DRENGUPA-955000 format. One record per residue (C-alpha): x, y, z; residue in three letters. Coordinates in steps of 0.1 Angstrom, whole numbers, padded with zeros to 4 digits, always signed. Layout:
BEGIN
XYZALA/...
END
This chain:
BEGIN
+0564+0748+0748MET/+0564+0733+0709ASN/+0569+0693+0697ASN/+0608+0706+0680ASN/+0613+0724+0717SER/+0605+0693+0734LYS/+0630+0675+0711LYS/+0658+0700+0716ASN/+0654+0699+0752GLN/+0652+0662+0753ASN/+0682+0658+0735GLN/+0706+0681+0755LYS/+0695+0662+0787THR/+0703+0631+0767LYS/+0736+0640+0759ASN/+0742+0656+0798ARG/+0765+0630+0808SER/+0776+0624+0845PRO/+0805+0632+0836GLY/+0801+0660+0817ARG/+0778+0675+0851TYR/+0811+0668+0873GLN/+0836+0690+0848GLN/+0802+0719+0853ASN/+0809+0723+0890ILE/+0826+0749+0901ARG/+0856+0735+0922THR/+0856+0750+0957TYR/+0888+0762+0964LEU/+0910+0769+0998PRO/+0910+0800+1008ARG/+0950+0815+1003ASN/+0958+0814+1046GLU/+0943+0781+1047LEU/+0986+0766+1030PHE/+1016+0761+1038LEU/+1046+0751+1022ALA/+1074+0727+1044LEU/+1107+0721+1029ASP/+1136+0701+1056CYS/+1170+0698+1050GLU/+1194+0664+1059MET/+1226+0659+1080VAL/+1238+0622+1070GLY/+1241+0602+1110ILE/+1253+0561+1115GLY/+1285+0544+1093PRO/+1291+0570+1060GLY/+1263+0595+1069GLY/+1236+0571+1047GLN/+1205+0576+1072LYS/+1189+0610+1074SER/+1184+0629+1103SER/+1166+0668+1095VAL/+1185+0699+1107ALA/+1172+0726+1096CYS/+1136+0733+1087VAL/+1117+0754+1074THR/+1076+0768+1072VAL/+1068+0794+1045ILE/+1030+0803+1038ASP/+1012+0812+0996TRP/+1027+0851+1001HIS/+1063+0830+1013GLY/+1058+0846+1044GLY/+1091+0831+1063LEU/+1065+0812+1097LEU/+1089+0790+1111PHE/+1125+0781+1105GLN/+1153+0762+1128SER/+1184+0743+1126LEU/+1175+0714+1153ILE/+1205+0705+1177LYS/+1210+0663+1168GLN/+1211+0638+1195THR/+1233+0619+1178GLU/+1273+0619+1158LYS/+1264+0636+1126VAL/+1287+0612+1103THR/+1276+0636+1074ASP/+1274+0671+1073TYR/+1261+0676+1034ARG/+1270+0709+1032THR/+1276+0705+0999HIS/+1240+0706+0998ILE/+1224+0712+1034SER/+1249+0746+1035GLY/+1250+0735+1071ILE/+1280+0730+1090THR/+1291+0718+1122GLU/+1293+0753+1139LYS/+1259+0757+1129ASP/+1246+0726+1147LEU/+1267+0722+1177ARG/+1249+0765+1182ASN/+1214+0747+1176ALA/+1194+0745+1204THR/+1156+0735+1196MET/+1152+0692+1201THR/+1130+0678+1173LEU/+1099+0673+1193ASN/+1098+0708+1201GLU/+1104+0710+1167CYS/+1075+0686+1155ARG/+1053+0701+1183ALA/+1054+0739+1162ILE/+1052+0724+1131ILE/+1018+0705+1144SER/+1005+0727+1160GLN/+1009+0754+1124LEU/+0990+0722+1101LEU/+0965+0720+1125HIS/+0933+0721+1094ASN/+0963+0739+1072ARG/+0970+0722+1038ILE/+1005+0715+1031LEU/+1027+0719+0999VAL/+1061+0706+0990GLY/+1080+0679+0972HIS/+1089+0645+0985ALA/+1072+0658+1016LEU/+1069+0616+1029GLN/+1104+0618+1032ASN/+1106+0652+1058ASP/+1077+0640+1071LEU/+1093+0609+1079SER/+1116+0618+1099LEU/+1092+0642+1119LEU/+1076+0616+1129GLN/+1044+0642+1120ILE/+1015+0620+1094THR/+0988+0643+1077HIS/+0957+0634+1062PRO/+0959+0628+1019TRP/+0935+0655+1010TRP/+0957+0682+1030MET/+0982+0680+1010ILE/+0997+0699+0982ARG/+1032+0669+0967ASP/+1038+0684+0939THR/+1065+0648+0929ALA/+1035+0630+0936SER/+1015+0654+0912TYR/+1007+0631+0881ALA/+1012+0666+0856PRO/+1044+0672+0873PHE/+1056+0641+0869MET/+1073+0619+0843LYS/+1067+0578+0828TYR/+1100+0556+0832ARG/+1113+0535+0805HIS/+1089+0503+0823ASP/+1053+0527+0818GLY/+1052+0537+0854TYR/+1054+0572+0864LEU/+1083+0588+0882TRP/+1088+0615+0902PRO/+1107+0651+0889ARG/+1136+0672+0905LYS/+1122+0697+0922LEU/+1152+0712+0906LYS/+1138+0708+0871HIS/+1102+0711+0874LEU/+1115+0752+0890ALA/+1133+0755+0856GLY/+1107+0741+0830GLU/+1071+0754+0850ARG/+1082+0790+0866LEU/+1119+0795+0847ARG/+1131+0800+0877ARG/+1168+0785+0892ASP/+1170+0765+0926ILE/+1195+0742+0937GLN/+1222+0756+0920ILE/+1254+0732+0911ALA/+1281+0744+0934GLY/+1262+0761+0955ARG/+1242+0752+0983PRO/+1201+0736+0989HIS/+1185+0770+0996SER/+1150+0755+1026ALA/+1134+0786+1015TYR/+1139+0789+0982GLU/+1128+0748+0975ASP/+1092+0759+0997ALA/+1092+0784+0975LEU/+1092+0772+0943ALA/+1071+0740+0954SER/+1039+0764+0962ILE/+1045+0784+0930ASP/+1043+0754+0910LEU/+1011+0742+0930TYR/+0993+0771+0921LYS/+0999+0771+0886LEU/+0980+0742+0884VAL/+0958+0755+0915ARG/+0917+0751+0898VAL/+0932+0715+0883GLN/+0954+0697+0915TRP/+0922+0709+0934GLU/+0895+0692+0914GLU/+0906+0661+0913ILE/+0909+0660+0950ILE/+0880+0661+0954GLN/+0867+0642+0931SER/+0886+0613+0947ASN/+0876+0625+0980MET/+0840+0619+0965HIS/+0840+0585+0951ARG/+0856+0579+0985ILE/+0825+0588+1006ASN/+0807+0568+0978SER/+0818+0536+0981LEU/+0821+0546+1019HIS/+0788+0548+1018TYR/+0776+0514+0995ILE/+0797+0495+1017ARG/+0776+0507+1044LEU/+0746+0508+1026ALA/+0759+0472+1016HIS/+0768+0464+1055GLN/+0736+0481+1071ARG/+0718+0451+1046GLN/+0737+0420+1054LEU/+0729+0430+1092ASN/+0693+0434+1088PHE/+0690+0394+1070LYS/+0718+0375+1094ILE/+0704+0398+1125ASN/+0670+0378+1144PRO/+0675+0412+1164THR/+0671+0432+1132MET/+0643+0413+1115GLN/+0613+0435+1117VAL/+0584+0418+1133VAL/+0554+0405+1117GLN/
END
């Protein structure tokens, strides 16, 4: 190799920053069959119907196939059916037989080792009393590029209706018509598909950073233990 070639090679090495190297790594995309989308419809219980209770749960797969849908039997008196939004009536719930515990068991089984997609999922999961690892959640309400800045400079979730209209050119949650849990779940997973690569890059970058910090803390703790604990000292 001549001097000019060596010089060019050295220059290329200097210009290759860690950030650029990270960007050039091929992003791992989970298999389609690992994805599920979930949406719940609520009714109101308690004074004025202000407290929400899960009344209908819908789960679909990557292709929009319906995996689960059921009305949920209520254990407390419903004070607001929110029919104009939920589409659920007193008659619907009167015939419901599935309990929330039974529903939770089915959903938990479906979610095992699966990636969950939805909009404002913290609300649904909280009322379902289900936890799921953050790295296995794709919430279109908290994905920064889908959010908007408030007047105070903070990012704020946008409505699924607006995201679907702007990004998918699809009308959902039309005024005067009850919401469709299936329609909302499908919009969420279709929004994810639009930015799949970019979103997975963010997830993997966050996981890499957390794992690196964990490794640093672990190494530091081991070093402290070595200095403090006499039983860990090397006998000279």
